[in-house]
PAKOLKOL-289739 format. One record per residue (C-alpha): residue number from 0; residue in three letters; x, y, z. Coordinates in nm, 3 decimals. Example, Ala and Ser with C-alpha at 12.3 -4.5 7.8 and 13.67 -1.06 7.14 Angstrom:
BEGIN
k 0	r Ala	px 1.230	py -0.450	pz 0.780
k 1	r Ser	px 1.367	py -0.106	pz 0.714
This chain:
BEGIN
k 0	r Met	px -3.575	py -7.580	pz -11.745
k 1	r Asp	px -3.553	py -7.684	pz -12.107
k 2	r Thr	px -3.506	py -8.012	pz -12.223
k 3	r Arg	px -3.111	py -7.982	pz -12.340
k 4	r Glu	px -3.037	py -7.837	pz -11.994
k 5	r Ala	px -3.224	py -8.111	pz -11.834
k 6	r Ala	px -3.047	py -8.361	pz -12.096
k 7	r Phe	px -2.724	py -8.218	pz -11.938
k 8	r Lys	px -2.782	py -8.210	pz -11.586
k 9	r Arg	px -2.862	py -8.582	pz -11.621
k 10	r Ile	px -2.552	py -8.641	pz -11.801
k 11	r Phe	px -2.347	py -8.441	pz -11.558
k 12	r Glu	px -2.481	py -8.668	pz -11.280
k 13	r Ala	px -2.435	py -8.995	pz -11.389
k 14	r Asn	px -2.102	py -8.876	pz -11.534
k 15	r Ser	px -1.893	py -8.667	pz -11.329
k 16	r Lys	px -1.763	py -8.870	pz -11.016
k 17	r Lys	px -1.623	py -9.098	pz -11.277
k 18	r Ile	px -1.470	py -8.769	pz -11.485
k 19	r Tyr	px -1.375	py -8.611	pz -11.165
k 20	r His	px -1.153	py -8.948	pz -11.047
k 21	r Leu	px -0.981	py -8.966	pz -11.406
k 22	r Cys	px -0.892	py -8.603	pz -11.410
k 23	r Tyr	px -0.764	py -8.684	pz -11.049
k 24	r Gly	px -0.545	py -8.979	pz -11.147
k 25	r Tyr	px -0.409	py -8.829	pz -11.434
k 26	r Thr	px -0.308	py -8.474	pz -11.161
k 27	r Gly	px -0.330	py -8.624	pz -10.837
k 28	r Asp	px -0.443	py -8.292	pz -10.738
k 29	r Asp	px -0.805	py -8.161	pz -10.663
k 30	r Asp	px -0.821	py -7.849	pz -10.747
k 31	r Ala	px -0.666	py -7.948	pz -11.091
k 32	r Ala	px -0.879	py -8.217	pz -11.128
k 33	r Asn	px -1.228	py -7.993	pz -11.022
k 34	r Asp	px -1.101	py -7.766	pz -11.304
k 35	r Leu	px -1.015	py -8.043	pz -11.573
k 36	r Leu	px -1.346	py -8.203	pz -11.448
k 37	r Gln	px -1.525	py -7.829	pz -11.534
k 38	r Glu	px -1.333	py -7.758	pz -11.857
k 39	r Thr	px -1.448	py -8.093	pz -11.977
k 40	r Phe	px -1.833	py -8.088	pz -11.930
k 41	r Leu	px -1.811	py -7.709	pz -12.066
k 42	r Lys	px -1.665	py -7.930	pz -12.339
k 43	r Val	px -1.929	py -8.127	pz -12.344
k 44	r Trp	px -2.207	py -7.867	pz -12.322
k 45	r Gln	px -2.064	py -7.665	pz -12.621
k 46	r Asn	px -2.102	py -7.979	pz -12.801
k 47	r Leu	px -2.381	py -8.206	pz -12.716
k 48	r Glu	px -2.548	py -8.125	pz -13.024
k 49	r Lys	px -2.242	py -8.296	pz -13.208
k 50	r Phe	px -2.323	py -8.636	pz -13.015
k 51	r Arg	px -2.423	py -8.887	pz -13.254
k 52	r Asn	px -2.503	py -9.176	pz -13.054
k 53	r Gln	px -2.307	py -9.426	pz -13.272
k 54	r Ala	px -2.106	py -9.430	pz -12.926
k 55	r Gln	px -2.268	py -9.447	pz -12.557
k 56	r Ile	px -2.278	py -9.100	pz -12.437
k 57	r Ser	px -2.001	py -9.156	pz -12.125
k 58	r Thr	px -1.757	py -9.336	pz -12.377
k 59	r Trp	px -1.777	py -8.971	pz -12.593
k 60	r Ile	px -1.742	py -8.825	pz -12.236
k 61	r Tyr	px -1.429	py -9.050	pz -12.092
k 62	r Arg	px -1.263	py -8.958	pz -12.462
k 63	r Ile	px -1.312	py -8.540	pz -12.424
k 64	r Ala	px -1.206	py -8.581	pz -12.038
k 65	r Val	px -0.868	py -8.795	pz -12.157
k 66	r Asn	px -0.792	py -8.554	pz -12.412
k 67	r Thr	px -0.838	py -8.252	pz -12.165
k 68	r Cys	px -0.626	py -8.396	pz -11.908
k 69	r Leu	px -0.339	py -8.477	pz -12.180
k 70	r Thr	px -0.356	py -8.115	pz -12.298
k 71	r Tyr	px -0.340	py -8.005	pz -11.918
k 72	r Leu	px -0.058	py -8.201	pz -11.881
k 73	r Arg	px 0.137	py -8.101	pz -12.153
k 74	r Ser	px 0.078	py -7.747	pz -12.098
k 75	r Glu	px 0.180	py -7.803	pz -11.749
k 76	r Lys	px 0.581	py -7.972	pz -11.834
k 77	r Arg	px 0.579	py -7.692	pz -12.078
k 78	r Gln	px 0.579	py -7.440	pz -11.798
k 79	r Ala	px 0.765	py -7.648	pz -11.544
k 80	r Lys	px 1.048	py -7.625	pz -11.796
k 81	r Asp	px 1.054	py -7.302	pz -11.841
k 82	r Glu	px 1.021	py -7.213	pz -11.464
k 83	r Leu	px 1.200	py -7.429	pz -11.241
k 84	r Thr	px 1.566	py -7.447	pz -11.255
k 85	r Pro	px 1.751	py -7.782	pz -11.247
k 86	r Gln	px 1.761	py -7.779	pz -10.851
k 87	r Ile	px 1.434	py -7.658	pz -10.756
k 88	r Ala	px 1.324	py -7.949	pz -10.977
k 89	r Glu	px 1.524	py -8.205	pz -10.836
k 90	r Asn	px 1.392	py -8.046	pz -10.496
k 91	r Lys	px 1.065	py -8.106	pz -10.607
k 92	r Arg	px 1.081	py -8.439	pz -10.677
k 93	r Glu	px 1.277	py -8.562	pz -10.417
k 94	r Glu	px 0.950	py -8.418	pz -10.202
k 95	r Leu	px 0.708	py -8.612	pz -10.389
k 96	r Ser	px 0.612	py -8.956	pz -10.167
k 97	r Glu	px 0.715	py -9.224	pz -10.406
k 98	r Arg	px 0.349	py -9.355	pz -10.404
k 99	r Asn	px 0.266	py -9.025	pz -10.600
k 100	r Glu	px 0.579	py -9.060	pz -10.830
k 101	r Gln	px 0.451	py -9.425	pz -10.961
k 102	r Val	px 0.077	py -9.320	pz -10.974
k 103	r Ala	px 0.234	py -9.052	pz -11.213
k 104	r Leu	px 0.456	py -9.305	pz -11.374
k 105	r Leu	px 0.143	py -9.563	pz -11.435
k 106	r Tyr	px -0.076	py -9.245	pz -11.560
k 107	r Lys	px 0.217	py -9.089	pz -11.796
k 108	r Cys	px 0.211	py -9.485	pz -11.962
k 109	r Ile	px -0.135	py -9.475	pz -11.971
k 110	r Ser	px -0.094	py -9.170	pz -12.155
k 111	r Lys	px 0.127	py -9.341	pz -12.420
k 112	r Leu	px -0.168	py -9.576	pz -12.524
k 113	r Glu	px -0.386	py -9.579	pz -12.798
k 114	r Glu	px -0.693	py -9.387	pz -12.732
k 115	r Ser	px -0.947	py -9.679	pz -12.656
k 116	r Glu	px -0.698	py -9.841	pz -12.456
k 117	r Arg	px -0.684	py -9.541	pz -12.254
k 118	r Ile	px -1.048	py -9.499	pz -12.231
k 119	r Ile	px -1.076	py -9.875	pz -12.108
k 120	r Ile	px -0.806	py -9.886	pz -11.833
k 121	r Thr	px -0.921	py -9.591	pz -11.711
k 122	r Met	px -1.292	py -9.738	pz -11.646
k 123	r Val	px -1.082	py -10.052	pz -11.477
k 124	r Leu	px -0.914	py -9.854	pz -11.275
k 125	r Asp	px -1.195	py -9.685	pz -11.198
k 126	r Glu	px -1.404	py -10.022	pz -11.100
k 127	r Val	px -1.622	py -10.028	pz -11.330
k 128	r Pro	px -1.841	py -10.323	pz -11.399
k 129	r Tyr	px -1.655	py -10.508	pz -11.700
k 130	r Pro	px -2.028	py -10.611	pz -11.868
k 131	r Glu	px -2.061	py -10.210	pz -11.833
k 132	r Ile	px -1.736	py -10.165	pz -11.990
k 133	r Ala	px -1.777	py -10.403	pz -12.209
k 134	r Glu	px -2.158	py -10.219	pz -12.340
k 135	r Ile	px -1.935	py -9.906	pz -12.352
k 136	r Ser	px -1.676	py -9.948	pz -12.557
k 137	r Gly	px -1.888	py -10.200	pz -12.826
k 138	r Ile	px -1.745	py -10.520	pz -12.772
k 139	r Ser	px -1.777	py -10.829	pz -12.632
k 140	r Glu	px -1.729	py -10.910	pz -12.287
k 141	r Gly	px -1.447	py -11.227	pz -12.372
k 142	r Asn	px -1.286	py -11.000	pz -12.627
k 143	r Leu	px -1.295	py -10.716	pz -12.343
k 144	r Arg	px -1.102	py -10.977	pz -12.113
k 145	r Val	px -0.860	py -11.048	pz -12.387
k 146	r Lys	px -0.807	py -10.688	pz -12.461
k 147	r Ile	px -0.761	py -10.571	pz -12.064
k 148	r His	px -0.507	py -10.805	pz -12.078
k 149	r Arg	px -0.292	py -10.695	pz -12.310
k 150	r Ile	px -0.344	py -10.338	pz -12.223
k 151	r Lys	px -0.214	py -10.458	pz -11.858
k 152	r Gln	px 0.106	py -10.643	pz -12.059
k 153	r Lys	px 0.125	py -10.322	pz -12.273
k 154	r Leu	px 0.148	py -10.115	pz -11.933
k 155	r Thr	px 0.367	py -10.314	pz -11.741
k 156	r Glu	px 0.611	py -10.313	pz -12.011
k 157	r Leu	px 0.575	py -9.911	pz -12.023
k 158	r Tyr	px 0.648	py -9.918	pz -11.651
k 159	r Asn	px 0.935	py -10.128	pz -11.603
k 160	r His	px 1.123	py -9.883	pz -11.914
k 161	r Tyr	px 1.035	py -9.610	pz -11.776
k 162	r Glu	px 1.144	py -9.703	pz -11.446
k 163	r Arg	px 1.447	py -9.775	pz -11.555
k 164	r Leu	px 1.537	py -9.445	pz -11.693
């Protein structure tokens, strides 16, 4: 195994579980999450030479995964509009449990945040320790706590806004 393959294997082993959880959070579907995990790491493999160590590699991978998930959700939304009649869409909506709807709404709200905020809150949801999040995002732990508080406030506002619709 050449050094690029060995490095990629280490990167995958260190990050794949967190990235799967991220993808599952956006989709709520095991198969889709696994597909997005593979797509994310395919992009990592294809762009490994372009990574410049300006941020931690885990931050770079999170960015790729978040963007991959958002692209997937946009294409799913377009397909759903094309495929579903209003009656089928309504029936499908009713089938979803309230909890799934709340989780979907939470991730919809997260998708409205700025990229740096999305990455931070996703790591919080993945229960990444604050010192590690601070290191990954390149800010002090004190600033991180303030930023997380503000992100949570913003999410609460977004969530309440969408829940009223």
